[in-house]
Each structure stands twice: as structure tokens, then as C-alpha cells.
C-alpha positions in Angstrom: 79.4 93.4 87.5 83.0 94.7 87.9 85.1 94.8 84.7 87.2 91.9 85.9 84.2 89.6 86.1 83.0 90.8 82.7 86.3 89.9 81.1 86.3 86.4 82.8 82.8 85.7 81.5 83.8 87.0 78.0 86.8 84.7 77.8 84.7 81.7 79.0 82.1 82.5 76.4 84.6 82.9 73.5 86.3 79.6 74.4 83.0 77.7 74.7 81.5 79.0 71.5 84.7 78.7 69.5 86.0 75.4 70.9 86.7 74.1 67.4 88.7 77.3 66.3 92.4 77.8 66.6 94.0 80.1 69.1 94.8 82.9 66.7 91.1 83.1 65.7 89.9 83.4 69.3 92.7 85.9 70.1 91.4 88.0 67.2 88.0 88.1 68.9 89.5 89.3 72.1 91.6 91.9 70.2 88.4 93.3 68.7 87.0 93.7 72.2 90.1 95.5 73.6 90.6 97.7 70.6 87.1 99.1 71.0 87.7 100.2 74.6 87.4 103.9 75.2 90.1 105.6 77.3 87.9 105.8 80.4 87.1 102.1 80.0 90.7 101.2 79.6 91.4 102.9 82.9 89.1 100.5 84.7 90.6 97.5 83.0 94.1 98.6 84.0 93.0 98.9 87.7 91.8 95.3 87.6 94.2 93.6 85.3 96.7 90.8 86.1 94.4 88.4 88.0 94.0 84.9 86.5 90.6 83.5 87.5 90.5 80.4 89.5 87.7 79.2 87.1 90.4 78.8 84.5 92.2 75.5 84.6 96.0 75.6 84.6 97.4 75.8 81.0 93.9 75.9 79.6 92.9 77.9 76.5 91.0 80.3 78.9 94.1 80.9 81.0 96.2 81.6 77.9 93.6 83.9 76.5 93.5 85.9 79.7 97.3 86.3 79.4 96.8 87.5 75.9 94.2 90.0 77.2 96.8 91.5 79.5 99.2 91.7 76.5 96.5 93.5 74.5 95.9 96.0 77.3 99.6 96.7 77.4 99.8 97.2 73.7 96.8 99.5 73.6 98.2 101.6 76.5 101.6 102.0 74.8 99.9 103.1 71.5 97.8 105.7 73.4 101.1 107.0 74.9 102.6 107.6 71.4 104.5 104.3 71.2 103.1 102.3 68.3 103.1 98.7 69.5 102.0 95.2 68.6 101.4 92.0 70.5 104.0 89.3 69.6 102.2 86.2 68.2 103.2 82.6 68.3 106.6 82.4 70.0 106.7 81.6 73.7 110.3 82.5 74.2 109.8 86.2 73.4 108.4 89.4 74.8 104.7 89.9 74.9 104.8 93.3 73.2 107.1 95.3 71.0 106.7 99.0 70.7 108.5 101.7 68.8 108.8 105.5 68.3 110.3 105.7 64.8 113.6 107.4 64.6 113.9 107.4 68.4 113.7 104.0 70.1 112.3 100.5 70.2 111.1 98.8 73.4 110.0 95.3 74.5 107.5 94.7 77.2 106.1 91.7 79.2 102.7 91.6 80.9 102.4 89.4 83.9 99.2 87.8 85.4 98.9 85.6 88.5 96.3 83.8 90.5 95.3 85.3 93.8 95.9 81.8 95.3 99.6 82.0 94.2 102.0 81.9 97.1 105.7 81.7 96.2 107.1 84.7 94.3 110.0 83.1 92.3 112.2 85.6 90.6 112.3 83.4 87.5 108.5 84.1 87.1 109.3 87.8 86.4 111.8 87.0 83.6 113.9 90.1 84.1 117.0 88.5 82.6 115.0 87.0 79.8 113.7 90.5 78.9 117.2 91.7 78.7 118.0 88.9 76.2 114.8 89.6 74.2 115.7 93.3 74.0 119.0 92.4 72.4 117.4 90.0 70.0 114.8 92.6 69.0 117.5 95.2 68.7 115.5 97.4 71.1 116.9 100.1 73.4 114.7 99.4 76.4 112.7 96.7 78.2 110.0 96.8 80.8 107.7 94.4 82.8 104.2 95.1 84.1 102.3 93.2 86.7 100.0 93.7 89.7 101.9 95.7 92.3 100.8 93.5 95.2 102.4 90.5 93.4 105.9 91.9 93.4 108.1 91.1 96.4 107.3 93.8 99.0 110.6 93.9 101.0 113.8 92.7 99.4 114.3 90.6 96.3 116.9 89.8 93.7 114.5 91.0 90.9 115.1 94.6 91.9 118.8 94.1 91.7 118.4 92.5 88.3 116.1 95.2 87.1 118.7 97.8 87.9 121.6 95.8 86.6 120.0 95.1 83.2 118.0 98.4 83.1 114.6 96.6 82.8 111.9 98.9 84.2 109.4 97.3 86.5 105.9 98.8 86.7 102.4 97.9 87.7 99.1 98.2 85.9 98.3 100.9 88.4 101.3 102.9 87.2 100.0 102.6 83.6 96.6 103.8 84.9 98.2 106.9 86.4 100.1 107.7 83.2 97.0 107.3 81.0 95.0 109.4 83.5 97.4 112.3 83.4 98.7 112.1 79.8 98.1 115.2 77.8 97.6 115.7 74.1 101.1 117.0 73.8 104.1 114.6 73.3 104.8 112.6 76.5 108.5 111.6 76.8 108.7 108.5 78.8 112.3 107.7 78.0 113.6 108.7 81.5 111.3 106.0 82.9 112.9 103.4 80.6 116.4 104.5 81.7 115.6 104.4 85.4 117.9 101.4 86.1 120.8 103.4 84.8 120.4 106.0 87.5 120.0 103.7 90.5 122.6 102.0 92.6 122.0 98.3 92.6 119.8 97.2 95.5 117.4 94.5 96.5 115.3 97.0 98.4 111.7 97.2 97.1 110.9 100.5 98.8 113.9 102.2 97.2 113.0 100.9 93.8 109.3 101.8 93.9 110.0 105.2 95.3 112.2 105.9 92.3 109.4 104.6 89.9 106.7 106.6 91.6 108.7 109.8 91.7 109.8 109.5 88.1 106.3 108.8 86.7 104.7 111.6 88.6 107.4 114.0 87.4 107.0 112.9 83.7 103.2 113.2 83.6 102.8 116.2 85.9 101.1 114.4 88.8 101.7 114.6 92.5 102.6 111.7 94.8 99.2 112.1 96.3 97.7 111.3 92.9 99.7 108.1 92.8 98.5 107.2 96.3 94.9 107.8 95.2 95.4 105.5 92.2 97.0 102.8 94.4 94.1 103.2 96.8 91.7 102.4 94.0 93.5 99.2 93.2 93.4 98.2 96.9 89.7 98.9 97.0 88.9 96.7 94.0 91.1 93.8 95.0 88.8 92.5 97.8 86.0 92.5 95.3 88.1 90.3 92.9 89.0 88.1 95.9 85.3 87.6 96.8 84.7 86.3 93.3 87.5 83.8 93.5 86.6 82.7 97.1 83.0 82.2 96.0 84.2 79.9 93.2 86.2 77.7 95.6 83.4 77.6 98.2 81.1 76.4 95.5 83.6 73.8 94.4 84.0 72.7 98.0 80.2 72.2 98.3 80.1 70.2 95.1 82.7 67.9 96.5 80.8 67.5 99.8 77.7 66.5 97.8 79.5 63.7 95.9 78.8 60.1 96.7 81.8 58.0 97.8 82.2 56.4 94.4 82.0 59.8 92.6 84.5 61.3 95.0 87.0 58.4 94.4 86.6 58.6 90.6 87.0 62.4 90.7 90.2 62.0 92.7 91.6 59.4 90.3 90.9 61.7 87.4 92.3 64.8 89.2 95.6 63.0 89.9 95.8 61.7 86.3 96.6 58.2 87.7 95.5 56.3 84.7 97.5 58.5 82.3 100.6 58.2 84.5 100.3 54.4 84.6 100.0 54.4 80.8 103.2 56.5 80.4 105.1 54.3 82.8 104.1 51.2 80.8 105.0 52.8 77.6 108.4 53.9 78.9 109.1 50.4 80.2 108.0 48.8 77.0 105.1 46.9 78.6 102.8 48.4 76.0 103.6 49.7 72.5 103.5 53.4 71.7 
């Protein structure tokens, strides 16, 4: 079982067993799991992070808990890098993580996760401008966003221009993997990474932006570009395994649908489309039924 599958099963189990508990309680259980990860285990998690399972319904507790898992990975990674950090609880309109090196700087971070079935890459999904606002509200010096590298636009996009304009550093979980892999016991100064937007000419070009990120990280941790390429290769090798798990789920769902009787299929479609609920809302709005 790959780590990704283990995490998905863990989240499903936590939600099933603790269905009557509030979200802060089940988040605490997940926090215990992540906090106990050894450094070599964390590396495997970072290589496979950021993929929302198709088994999780949209806006479900499971989906929200997986997002929290990514936040916890980000917070643990920052702490290991000498930036004491905490996951922000409660508020939706806020960064996922706030870290600080006392007497030096504070930083806000956002961890992104997407389904492999996701198609459109809307710049609003990456919340670059929002991170700039949250940084100011937190009185932080820097801001950064982490997501799966293959989910970022691969050619040209406004998000790169925004990242440079607002000095919000874009990174992938694979970049964090490389930093942890090469970190030494000595103090690691990542501040040049958080300032990278200040040193780039505004551009929408993905290649220019990622070349700057790759070069800067390798220089800071004492790695070679070939080390980055090897880390990226590992992500690319695990991705098809994750895809197989998600494809298998949908193939199974497809077979279940094929095995439904006509009446079961009709009822399932009505339920999926939320038709009865929509009719009720319309009636309520029109005053046909009381609230």
C-alpha cells in the first residue's frame, strides 16, 4: 500500500468511527498521526501529497480532513526547517499555516490539494492575491503557496505574474521534499526563497518562474539541479500509481451503475441531481410552502 492510499483509508476510518464528533476533534486525531511521522516517512508523504481522493464526496468531512492533512504536513515541514509554525484553525478566509522565526520574520502559507479529475486551472483557485492580503493582516513579512507541481499551469499564466508582483512564493510539495532531504543540522536560511518575487521581472512564463525556484532552492540547500530532477522523477513515478487507485474507484462505480435495475437507476439519478431538494427550495422561495 502506498502512503497515499494509507492516508485515504485513515481519513475514511477516522470519519466513520467519529461521525458524531466535531471537526476539531477529528482534526486532532489526524494531527497526532502527522506529528508522529519520522523524517524519512515525511519525505514519502510530501512526494504523494495534494491529491484529493475521488472516494471523498465534494465538500464532505473527508475532503476537508484531507485538506487539513496537507496543512499539517506543511506545518511540520516548516518546523523541521527551523520555522516554528501552527495550522490556522476555524477561519476559512485565512492562510492555512503561520510560521515564525522569532526576531527575524513571520510567514503565512497555503497548502493546495486537487482531484486528479480536475480540468480547469482557475487562477482564483491558487489565491495568490488573497495570500498577499492575509500576509498583511497577519503582519507577516512573507507568503508562499504549495501544491502539486503538475497542477500548476505549465506554460503561461497570470498566477506567475501575480506571484512576482505580490512576492508570494510558489512551490510544490516536491520542492519541500528536496529541502528536507538536503537540510543540514546547521541553520538553513530560506529567506532568499521568500524574496524571490522581488528579484524577478514580472512574467507569465511558467518556465522562467520555475527555473528561478529550482535554482534558488538548490543553491540554498547545497543540492545540484540533477538532485531536483531526481526528486521530480520520483513524483512522476508515483503519480501513475495514485491515478490507478482513482481510476479503479470510478471503474467500480461504473460497474455498480450498470448493475442497477431501471428503478434503482432512476432513483439514484434523482438523488444525485438533488431534484426534490431543489423543488422544496423553489416552493419555499415562492411562498408555496412555509419555511
